[in-house]
N, C-alpha and C positions, 0 to 999 in steps of 0.2 A: 472521394475516398483516395487515400494515398498510402503507398506501402514503403517500407524501408528497403534498402538495398544491401546485399551482402558485400562486404569490403574485405579484401584479402589481407590488408595490413593497415596500420595506423599511418596518418599523414597524407592520405590521398582523398579525403572526403571533399566533395564538391558542394557548392552553395545552391540553394533553391532560388526561385525568382525573386523572393523578398530579401535575399542577401544573407539569410540565416543558413548555417551549415545543414545540409540534408541529413536526416537520421540514417544511420547505417548499423548493421550488425557485423561485427568482426567474425571471421572464421574461427578465431581463437575463442570467441564467446560461444559460438555454436558447439564447440568441442566440450565446453563445460557441461552441456546437457547430457553427454555420454555417461557422466558419473552421478547424475541425479536419479534417484530411485523412483522416478515417476514417468508416466506416459504422457506425451504431448497429445492434446486433443484440441479440436477446433469447433468453435461455436459461431453460428451466423446471427448477428444482431443487426437487422436491417441489411444494409449494403456492406457492413463491416464484417471481416473475419477476425475473430478473437481467439487468441491462443491461451490455453490453460495447462497447468501441470497437475495431473491427477495421480495421486499416490495409491489409489485402488483400495480394495478390501471391502468388507461388508459392514463396517462400523458406521456410526452416524457421520454424515458429511460435515466437514468444517471448511467453509469457503473462506479463503484468506485474500484480503484486498490490500495491496502494498501502498506506499506513500507516493508523493508527487513525482519523484525521480527514481523510482525503484521498480524495475521489471520483476516478474514473478520469481525468477531464479534467485533473486537476492533474499527471498524468504525461505529458501530451501533448508538452510541450517536450522530454522525454527520448526518447519514441518517434520523434519526427521525425528524430532524429539516427541512427536505426537502420534506417530503411526500405530502405536499399541493401543491408543485410546480412541482415535477418530480416523476418518478417511480425509486427509487434507486435499483440498483442491485450490491451487493458487492461480489467480487470474492475472494475466498480462493485461492490465487496464488499457483501453484504447490509447494509441499514441505512445505506447511503451513496449519494450521487448519485441516479440514477434507479432503482436496484434497490429491491425491497420491503424493508420492515422485517420482523422476525421476533420470536419470543418468546425464542429461544436464540441465543447468539453465542459458542459454544465454539470452540476451535481445530478440533475434529472437524467441527463444522457448516461452518466455512469450507473445510475440506478437501473435504467433500462437494460444496460449491458449485463448487470448482475442478474436480473430476472431471466434474461436469455440464457445465461450459463446454468442457472438452477433448473429451468424448464427443459432445456435441450439435453442436459446430462441426467435428467430425472432424479435430482437430488431431493430425497424425501426429508422434510423437517430439518433442514440444515441449521447448524449454528453458523453465524457469520461473524468473522473477526476481521477488523480492519485496523491498520496503523496509520496515523496522521490523516492524509487525504482519504485513505481507505476507511478510517473510522467515521469520517463525515458521510461517506457514501452509505455505510452500513446503518448509520443513525437515520438518515433520510428514508432509506428503504423500509426500515422497521417502523418508523412513524407513519408510513403510508400503508402498512400491512401487506406488503407485496412479498412474493417468494415463499410464503408459508414457512417462515423461519421459526425455529424453536428457541432462539435466544441470540443475543449479540454481545460481543466483547469489543469495546472501543478502547484502543490503546493510544493514548496521548493525542486525542483529536485537537487540532488548533482551536483553542478556546479564548486566548487572550486577544485575538483579532476578530473584527467583525463590527457591525453597526453598534455604535455607542461604546466600543471598547478600545480599539486602537489598530495600528498597522500590524501586518504579519511581521514577526521579529526578524525573519531572514529576508532581505530585500531581493527583488526579482533579479537585479543585476548579478547577484552572487550565483543564482541558478544558471543564468545565461552564460556567464563567464566560464562556469564549470562545463557546460555543454560545448562551448567553443574550444576549450582545452581538450575535451574528449574527442572532438572531431579531428584534432591535429595529432592526437595520440597522447595518452597519459599512462604512467606506470603505477604499479601497486605502491612503490615507495613514495611517489608523489601524493597518492591518495592517503597514505599513512601520515604524511605531514599535516594534513588537514584533520584526519580522524585517528589520532594516535592510540586511542583506547579500544579501537575495534579489533576483532580477531584478524590475524594476518590473512587468512583465507578470504575474508570478506573484502579486504583491500583489493585483491585481485579481481574478484567478481565485479566490484564497482568500476574498476579501471576498464574492464573488458566490455561492460554492458551499458555504461552511461550514454554512449553515443547512439544507442537505440531509442532514446527519448526524443520526442518531438518538441521543438521550441514552442510552437503555438499551444501545445497541450499544457506545458508548464506555465506559459503566460496566462492563459485563461483560468487555469486552476488557481494560480497565485492570486489573481484578481478576485476569484470566488472566496478565498480565505478571508478577504476583507469586506466583500459585499454580502455574502450569505450569513444569515443569523443562525448560528449553531444552537443557541439557547432556545429559540422558538421551536426548533426541531427536537431538541433534546427533551423538552417537557412532554412530548408526545411519544417518546420511545417506550414501548411496553416492557414490563418485566417478563422473563428474566433478562436483565442487562447488567453488564459490569463495565465500569470505567476505570481502566488502569492508567497510571501516569507516573512519570519520573519525578523524583523529588527535586531535581535541578532543571526541570524543563522550562524554558521560557515560553512555551506554548500553553502551559497550564499553570497558572499562578494560584496562590492561596485564595485570592478573591474569586477566581474562576471556580474553584472547588466548592467554596461556600455557596456561590450562586447555583452551581449544578446540584448540590444536595437539596437546596430549597426548591428547585424547579422540578426535580424528579426524585422524591423521597423513597420510592420503591427500589431505586437502583442500588447496586453494591459498588463500593469504591475500594480500589486496591492501590496503595502507594508503593512504588518500587524504589527502594533506597539506592542511593548513589548512581542513579540513572538520570540522563538528560532526556531529550526528545527521542533519541534513537535507543529506546529502552532495551531491546534484546541485544543490540550491538554493543552497548555500554555496560550492561549489568546482566549478562547472559543467564547465569544460574538463577538469580532471583527472579528475573523476568519469566523464564520458562516455568519455574515452580509456580509462580502466580497464575500464569496462563493455564497450566495443566489443572490447577485447583478450580479455576473459574469454569473451565469447560467440563470438567468432571461433575461439578455440581449441576450444570445445566442438563447433562445427558443422563444423570443418575448413575454414574459409574464409580462412586466412592465405596 
């Protein structure tokens, strides 16, 4: 078990024994939490301490699982749009944000962490929504019947990569170079150069929180995108389940959708126009509308 360290400013991050920059959380990043309308809560998953953002209330819980290099706070702008409908609970997945690092980052490890969150916080019949990596976690959990979930929303799960399909469209070197840059200090303007269509506020969140991600977590997860068979899992995901995807996403091709429809005909599919893989960041209004409609159907709030 390894923890992050609090770093007062950019440019002073040290390396670990393997030579990779040690994950750290900037004081400026922690300050972001002051404006988040959620309570930080802690869950024990074996030896790991996991951090979650709990938006409270008495509505049906919606557990939100972020992507490969996204701490929980990066989904705050999505959760805020749902608090009248559900009780959002966003997980800092192991090795990201304020949650502990680990030695292993398999999909099954992530599922175990999800179950620990649901059980510890006593979340009754939650809907589980995941984006990218988070969507794969939600799919595996649902296929195994754990967590007493009442439905799943899978947003742009990596489908074009895996056994018999191909490599993940984003090479590992791109992720590691981004983490290296974050360790030395990256500005919102520099993030905007890479992601020009994102909301400006999210450029700042990305700049301040990326250094909290563990290199090994990203390495193992990236390998899983190519080694784990999403379609074998997807066929066993029970209804109600919704698969949302961006029309321009390289992670979900037209072939993938044809195969997914055939593998799980009970699922509902929602295409988000003018969105790539980062659906809510690139097509916010359409993405939120689609997500609200999907969740409302599952909890019977229409």
